[in-house]
C-alpha positions in Angstrom: -0.1 -0.1 -0.1 1.4 3.5 -0.9 2.3 5.9 2.3 0.5 9.5 1.9 2.0 12.3 3.1 0.5 15.1 5.4 -2.1 17.0 2.8 -1.8 20.9 3.1 -4.7 21.4 4.9 -3.6 18.6 7.5 -0.2 20.5 7.6 -1.7 23.6 8.7 -3.9 22.5 11.5 -0.8 20.4 12.4 1.1 23.4 12.3 -2.1 25.8 14.5 -2.5 22.8 16.8 1.1 23.0 17.3 1.3 26.9 17.7 -1.6 26.6 20.2 0.4 24.2 22.7 3.4 26.6 22.6 0.9 29.6 22.8 -0.8 27.7 25.8 2.9 27.4 27.2 4.4 30.4 27.0 1.4 32.1 29.0 1.9 28.9 31.7 5.6 30.0 31.9 4.7 34.0 31.7 2.0 33.6 34.5 4.5 31.1 36.9 7.1 34.0 36.9 4.9 36.8 37.7 3.6 34.6 40.5 6.7 33.7 41.4 8.1 37.4 41.6 5.0 38.7 43.0 4.9 36.6 45.8 8.6 37.4 46.3 7.5 40.8 46.3 4.8 40.2 49.0 7.0 38.3 51.0 9.8 41.4 51.0 6.9 44.0 52.1 5.7 41.6 54.8 9.2 40.7 56.2 9.6 45.0 55.9 6.5 45.0 58.2 7.6 42.3 60.6 10.7 44.2 61.1 9.0 47.4 61.8 6.2 46.2 63.8 8.8 43.5 65.9 11.2 46.8 66.4 8.1 49.3 67.6 6.7 47.0 69.9 10.3 45.9 71.6 11.5 49.3 71.7 7.9 50.6 73.4 7.8 48.1 75.6 11.0 49.1 77.3 9.7 52.9 76.9 10.2 55.0 80.2 8.4 58.5 79.1 7.3 59.6 75.6 9.7 62.7 74.9 7.7 63.8 71.6 4.3 62.5 69.5 3.1 64.1 66.5 1.3 62.2 63.6 4.3 61.1 62.2 7.0 61.0 64.5 7.7 59.2 67.8 10.4 59.7 70.2 11.0 57.5 73.9 13.2 57.1 76.3 14.3 54.0 77.2 14.6 52.3 80.8 18.2 52.0 79.7 18.6 55.8 79.4 18.4 55.6 75.3 16.6 57.8 73.5 15.0 56.7 69.9 13.1 58.4 67.4 11.1 56.9 64.8 9.9 58.9 61.8 9.2 58.8 58.0 12.4 59.2 55.8 12.2 59.6 51.8 14.6 57.6 50.1 16.9 58.7 47.3 14.4 56.5 45.0 11.4 59.0 46.5 9.9 56.7 48.1 8.9 56.8 51.8 10.9 54.1 54.4 10.5 53.7 58.1 13.2 55.4 59.7 15.3 55.0 63.2 17.0 57.7 64.7 17.3 59.5 60.8 18.4 56.3 59.3 16.2 53.6 57.2 15.4 50.8 58.6 12.9 49.1 56.6 10.5 49.9 53.6 9.1 51.4 51.6 6.2 51.9 53.2 3.0 54.4 52.5 2.5 55.8 56.0 2.8 55.3 59.7 1.0 57.2 62.3 1.4 57.0 66.2 -1.4 58.2 69.1 -1.0 58.7 72.2 -3.4 57.1 75.1 -3.6 57.5 79.0 -4.3 54.2 81.2 -7.8 54.1 81.0 -7.5 54.3 76.8 -8.4 58.4 76.5 -6.4 60.1 73.9 -3.9 62.9 75.2 -2.2 64.7 74.0 -0.1 65.5 77.3 3.3 63.4 76.8 3.6 62.5 80.7 0.1 60.9 80.4 1.0 58.9 77.8 1.1 55.0 79.1 0.2 53.8 75.7 1.0 54.1 71.7 -1.3 53.1 69.2 0.8 52.6 65.6 -0.8 52.2 62.5 1.6 51.1 59.7 0.3 51.1 56.0 2.8 48.9 53.3 3.0 49.7 49.3 0.3 47.1 48.7 -2.2 48.5 50.9 -2.1 46.3 53.8 -2.7 48.0 57.3 -1.2 46.5 60.5 -2.1 48.3 63.8 -1.0 47.3 67.2 -1.4 48.9 70.9 1.7 48.4 73.2 2.1 49.8 76.5 5.1 51.7 78.0 7.3 49.3 80.2 4.4 47.4 82.5 6.7 47.3 85.7 7.2 51.4 85.6 4.3 52.8 88.2 2.3 55.2 85.9 2.8 57.8 89.2 6.2 58.3 88.1 5.5 60.3 84.7 3.5 62.8 87.2 6.5 63.7 89.5 7.6 67.3 88.3 10.2 69.7 89.2 8.3 73.0 90.2 10.3 74.8 91.7 14.2 75.8 92.1 15.9 78.2 94.4 19.4 78.7 93.2 20.4 81.8 93.8 18.7 82.0 97.7 19.3 85.2 99.7 22.3 86.2 101.7 19.8 86.3 104.8 17.3 84.0 106.3 13.9 85.1 107.3 15.3 85.8 111.1 18.3 88.4 109.4 20.7 85.6 110.1 23.9 84.7 107.5 23.6 81.3 106.4 25.5 79.3 103.3 24.3 79.3 99.8 23.8 75.8 99.6 21.7 75.5 102.5 19.3 78.2 101.7 19.0 76.7 98.2 16.4 74.2 97.6 13.9 72.2 94.9 10.5 71.4 94.9 8.8 68.6 93.3 5.0 68.0 93.0 3.0 64.8 92.8 1.0 65.4 89.9 -0.8 62.3 89.8 -4.1 60.3 91.5 -1.3 58.1 93.5 0.9 58.2 96.1 4.8 58.1 95.8 7.4 56.4 98.1 10.4 58.9 98.0 12.9 56.4 99.6 15.8 55.9 97.6 15.0 58.5 94.9 18.1 60.9 94.7 18.6 64.6 93.2 21.9 64.9 91.0 23.1 61.8 92.4 22.6 62.8 96.3 20.6 60.3 98.2 17.4 61.5 99.7 18.0 60.0 103.3 15.7 61.9 105.6 12.0 63.2 105.7 12.0 66.1 108.5 8.0 65.6 108.4 8.5 62.3 109.1 7.1 60.6 106.3 8.7 59.1 103.0 5.3 58.9 101.0 4.2 61.9 98.8 0.4 62.1 98.3 -1.6 63.2 95.4 -1.4 66.8 95.1 1.4 67.3 97.7 4.7 68.7 97.2 8.4 67.9 98.5 10.7 70.5 99.4 14.4 68.7 99.1 17.4 70.7 101.2 20.8 69.9 102.1 21.9 67.7 104.7 22.9 70.6 107.0 19.7 72.8 105.8 17.4 74.3 108.3 14.4 75.1 105.9 11.6 75.6 108.4 13.9 78.0 110.4 15.0 79.7 107.3 12.0 80.3 105.6 8.3 80.5 106.2 8.2 76.7 105.3 4.4 75.2 104.4 3.0 72.8 106.6 3.1 69.1 106.6 -0.2 69.0 105.4 1.3 70.9 102.1 4.6 69.4 101.7 7.0 67.3 103.0 10.6 68.2 103.8 13.4 65.9 102.8 17.3 66.2 103.3 19.7 64.6 101.0 23.1 63.1 102.4 25.0 65.8 100.6 26.0 69.5 101.6 24.6 70.7 97.7 22.1 69.8 95.5 24.4 69.9 92.7 26.3 66.8 90.8 29.0 65.1 93.2 27.1 67.1 96.0 28.4 70.6 95.4 25.8 73.7 95.4 24.1 74.6 92.3 25.4 76.8 89.8 24.1 80.6 90.0 24.8 80.8 86.4 22.4 77.8 86.0 22.5 73.8 86.0 21.1 70.9 85.6 18.7 69.6 88.0 17.6 65.7 87.9 15.3 63.2 89.9 15.9 59.9 90.2 13.8 57.1 91.8 15.2 53.9 93.5 15.5 52.3 90.7 18.1 55.0 89.0 15.0 55.8 86.3 14.6 59.6 85.5 11.6 61.1 86.6 12.0 64.5 85.8 14.8 66.7 85.0 15.5 70.4 83.6 18.5 72.1 82.5 17.8 76.2 82.9 19.9 79.3 82.5 20.1 82.8 84.5 17.3 83.9 81.7 14.6 81.1 82.5 14.4 83.4 85.8 15.5 82.9 89.8 17.8 85.6 89.2 17.7 87.8 92.2 16.5 91.7 91.7 19.1 93.4 93.5 21.6 92.4 96.3 22.9 95.9 97.0 21.3 98.8 98.7 18.3 99.2 101.0 15.9 97.0 99.3 17.6 93.5 98.2 15.2 90.7 96.3 15.6 87.5 95.6 13.2 85.0 93.6 12.8 81.4 93.3 12.9 79.9 89.3 8.7 78.4 89.3 7.5 76.2 86.8 4.3 78.4 85.3 2.1 75.0 83.9 2.2 71.4 84.9 1.1 70.3 81.7 3.8 72.1 79.8 7.4 70.3 79.4 10.0 70.9 82.1 12.8 71.9 79.7 10.6 74.8 78.0 12.4 77.9 79.0 8.6 79.8 78.5 7.1 77.8 80.8 9.7 79.1 84.0 9.5 82.7 85.4 10.3 84.6 88.9 8.5 83.6 92.0 5.6 86.1 93.3 4.8 84.8 96.5 6.2 86.7 99.2 8.0 84.6 101.6 9.5 86.9 103.9 10.9 90.3 104.4 13.5 90.8 107.3 14.6 94.0 108.8 18.4 95.1 109.8 18.8 99.0 110.4 17.2 100.2 107.2 17.8 97.4 104.8 15.0 95.0 103.3 16.1 91.5 102.9 13.0 90.3 100.7 12.8 86.9 99.4 9.8 85.7 96.8 9.7 81.5 97.2 8.1 78.7 98.2 4.4 80.0 99.2 3.4 83.2 100.5 3.6 83.5 104.2 -0.3 84.7 104.2 -2.5 83.1 101.7 -6.1 84.4 100.8 -7.8 81.3 100.6 -11.7 81.9 100.3 -13.3 85.0 98.5 -17.0 85.7 98.9 -17.4 88.4 95.9 -20.7 87.8 94.8 -22.7 87.8 98.5 -26.5 86.7 99.2 -28.3 89.8 99.8 -30.0 87.7 102.8 -28.0 87.5 105.9 -29.0 84.5 108.3 -31.0 86.8 110.2 -33.4 86.8 107.7 -33.0 90.5 106.4 -31.9 91.7 103.5 -28.7 94.3 103.1 -28.8 97.4 100.8 -24.9 97.2 100.6 -23.0 94.2 99.2 -20.0 95.1 100.9 -21.8 94.3 104.1 -21.9 90.5 103.2 -18.6 90.7 101.3 -15.6 89.1 102.7 -11.9 87.1 102.1 -10.2 84.6 104.7 -6.6 84.4 105.3 -4.8 81.5 106.3 -1.5 80.9 107.8 0.1 77.7 105.9 3.5 77.7 107.6 4.9 76.9 110.6 5.7 80.0 111.6 3.5 82.2 113.9 2.3 85.5 112.3 0.7 88.5 113.5 -1.3 90.8 110.9 -2.3 93.0 113.4 -2.4 97.2 112.5 0.7 98.7 114.4 0.5 102.3 112.5 -0.5 103.8 109.3 3.3 102.7 108.3 3.3 98.9 110.1 0.4 96.6 108.8 -0.8 94.6 106.3 -3.7 96.4 103.7 -6.1 95.2 101.0 -5.3 96.9 97.4 -4.5 100.1 99.1 -2.1 101.6 101.4 -5.0 103.4 102.9 -7.3 100.6 103.7 -5.0 98.5 105.8 -6.4 95.7 108.5 -7.0 98.0 111.1 -9.6 96.9 113.5 -9.7 93.3 115.4 -13.4 92.5 116.1 -13.0 88.8 117.4 -10.1 86.3 118.1 -6.7 87.6 117.6 -4.4 88.7 115.9 -1.8 86.5 116.1 -2.2 83.8 113.1 -0.8 80.3 115.0 0.2 77.8 112.1 -2.3 76.4 110.4 -5.0 79.2 111.4 -7.6 81.7 109.5 -8.8 85.0 109.9 -11.5 86.4 108.5 -11.7 90.1 106.6 -14.4 92.4 105.8 -14.4 96.2 105.1 -15.9 98.1 107.6 -19.1 98.6 106.0 -22.1 99.0 108.6 -22.9 95.4 110.3 -21.5 92.4 111.4 -20.5 89.8 109.0 -20.3 87.3 112.1 -24.2 87.8 112.7 -24.9 88.1 108.9 -23.3 84.3 108.3 -23.9 82.7 112.1 -20.5 82.4 112.9 -18.6 82.4 116.6 -15.2 81.6 117.5 -13.2 82.7 115.0 -10.4 85.2 114.1 -12.4 88.2 112.3 -10.7 92.0 111.7 -12.0 94.9 109.4 -10.4 97.0 107.1 -10.1 101.0 107.9 -12.0 101.4 104.3 -15.6 100.2 104.0 -14.8 97.9 101.1 -12.3 95.4 99.8 -13.0 96.2 95.9 -11.6 98.9 93.8 -11.4 102.4 95.3 -12.4 100.6 98.7 -15.6 99.9 97.1 -17.7 96.9 96.7 -15.6 93.5 94.9 -17.2 93.4 91.8 -19.5 90.6 90.5 -17.1 89.3 87.4 -13.2 89.7 87.9 -10.7 91.4 89.6 -7.6 91.3 91.3 -7.3 91.2 95.4 -3.9 91.9 96.5 -2.7 91.3 100.0 0.0 94.1 101.4 2.5 94.0 103.8 3.8 97.8 104.3 6.5 98.3 106.5 8.9 101.2 107.4 12.5 100.9 109.2 14.6 104.3 109.8 13.0 106.1 107.0 12.7 103.4 104.4 9.4 102.7 103.4 8.6 99.7 101.3 5.4 98.1 100.3 5.4 94.5 99.0 2.5 92.3 97.7 2.1 89.4 99.8 -0.4 87.5 96.9 -2.3 88.5 94.6 -5.5 86.6 93.6 -7.8 87.4 90.2 -10.8 85.9 89.8 -13.5 85.7 87.3 -16.8 84.6 86.9 -15.6 81.1 85.2 -13.5 80.1 88.0 -16.5 80.1 90.4 -18.2 82.0 93.1 -21.2 82.8 90.7 -25.0 82.2 92.0 -27.5 80.2 91.0 -31.1 80.9 90.3 -34.3 78.7 90.4 -37.3 80.5 90.6 -37.7 81.4 94.7 -34.6 79.6 95.4 -31.1 81.3 95.3 -27.9 79.8 96.0 -24.8 81.6 96.6 -21.2 80.5 96.7 -17.9 81.7 98.0 -14.8 81.2 96.0 -12.2 79.0 97.2 -8.6 78.0 96.8 -8.5 74.0 96.4 -5.0 72.9 96.8 -2.4 74.8 98.9 0.3 71.8 98.1 1.1 73.3 94.8 3.0 75.8 96.2 4.2 78.1 93.5 1.4 77.3 91.3 -1.2 78.0 94.1 -3.4 81.0 92.4 -3.6 79.3 88.7 -7.0 79.9 88.0 -7.7 75.9 87.8 -7.0 76.2 91.7 -10.4 77.7 92.3 -14.0 76.3 92.7 -17.2 77.4 93.9 -17.8 75.9 97.9 -19.4 72.9 98.3 -20.6 73.1 102.2 -23.5 74.9 103.2 -22.8 77.9 105.6 -26.8 78.6 106.2 -29.8 78.2 104.9 -32.9 80.6 105.3 -36.1 81.7 104.2 -35.8 85.5 103.8 -38.6 87.7 104.8 -39.1 88.2 100.9 -40.4 85.0 100.9 -37.1 83.6 98.8 -35.2 80.5 100.3 -31.7 81.6 100.2 -28.7 78.5 100.0 -25.2 80.2 101.1 -22.4 78.0 100.6 -18.7 78.7 102.1 -16.3 77.7 104.8 -15.4 81.3 106.3 -12.5 81.0 108.9 -12.2 77.3 108.1 -10.8 74.8 105.8 -12.0 74.7 102.5 -14.5 72.5 101.4 -13.0 71.6 97.9 -9.7 71.3 99.8 -7.8 67.7 100.0 
């Protein structure tokens, strides 16, 4: 039988089939290559993400505190003392990368964001309150990874809220009694517990100098209280009008100076570092003379010295604009005709309560015609010292706002304010505060003028600054200095509430005397919460009057 070859049609069909097979194999090969490289790229993206996530989680867990936080940048201080910054860096190829301390660590990435939260998971921008970091990483393939990591679980959350609030680094040359005291023994540093937790200060240090003894017999710094740190040989209670234990601890170190290596703090600026019992930095500040705390004058008949005080608890310690001179007149010592004046710690006398918008109805049920008859301020002695505020003469006295309005006449009790005691002050408008408020057994005095307000009139019902001044004269050298100034406005408290025929009136009370240098911050005031008296007036209205005249404030801890 004769073999036949492929016909032309069969040949075309065979070629076509072979072409289909080749095309199929080619597509299969291309797909395999694409899958291979796609998988490799995906693996690389995942690997980069893993590097970033692992590094952040590890470092944040070791974090002691957040130093800086913005949408795309995080700076934290680790428990080892090392500081790291994490951010986005654009590479030479124009792509974005994850950077550690300015060096590319992994990427490229699409974005990374950081957010801080408190222990209760609420968001905060206050660096000292941040205990958790939420970070969200977006890779170039659109994949997102998010994590919430806590800063070092074994660190008590209270540490971030122990802050330096005052530094006396150029102290007066004499103490409150006019004695010559060495510079180092008049220097001090104040720290404040700005948390909700008590803190044990045993084992803590200042510039490496150990807290060695507590003069106030406790090492526990409670929330809202301060601790004043002095040298081993200091006697700050006798040197200054020193705050009572209700407001501040007195801690001595084991060294003769508060500076590094146990020397005195430098009068031209220095660094103060507070560390806890584990050696971890709690707060620190490096300051220069321009920040505050320099004397006004150290020669002549009037010589003044100032501590450097913090303005805000929420602003950073290492911020020059957050510090200034103290305005608290702590003592005025007189030798001959020379006045030695020190502004620091807390005022020797503190205005703790103001009734500036009083009820028109007295406890006796009848209404007064002049608000001045019901207005009062309360003065408190918060120190270990015994202080007389008695009127001696027109050149030696305490006055309210003006030298022609001295506290002149004692109506009840004594001029001598023992530590922790109070005296109520009103104008000399007709009437008697004691009867009007139903008070007895308290210290009470009136000024020479009828009112406590501007031009010796009534206190404004919206805003005003009340100034307690000390007026002294020595060998023809006359000095008038504000002991303390209290600014109030209606948003701080003390405003009445009217509910039909029921009217409620409130005094404005100081909340926390333990703030020392920040004593008169507007946030440290509130309306009284304690009823002084309730009365149904002859006018048919029911009056509730809240206040604590002559006693501890209702809003104080």
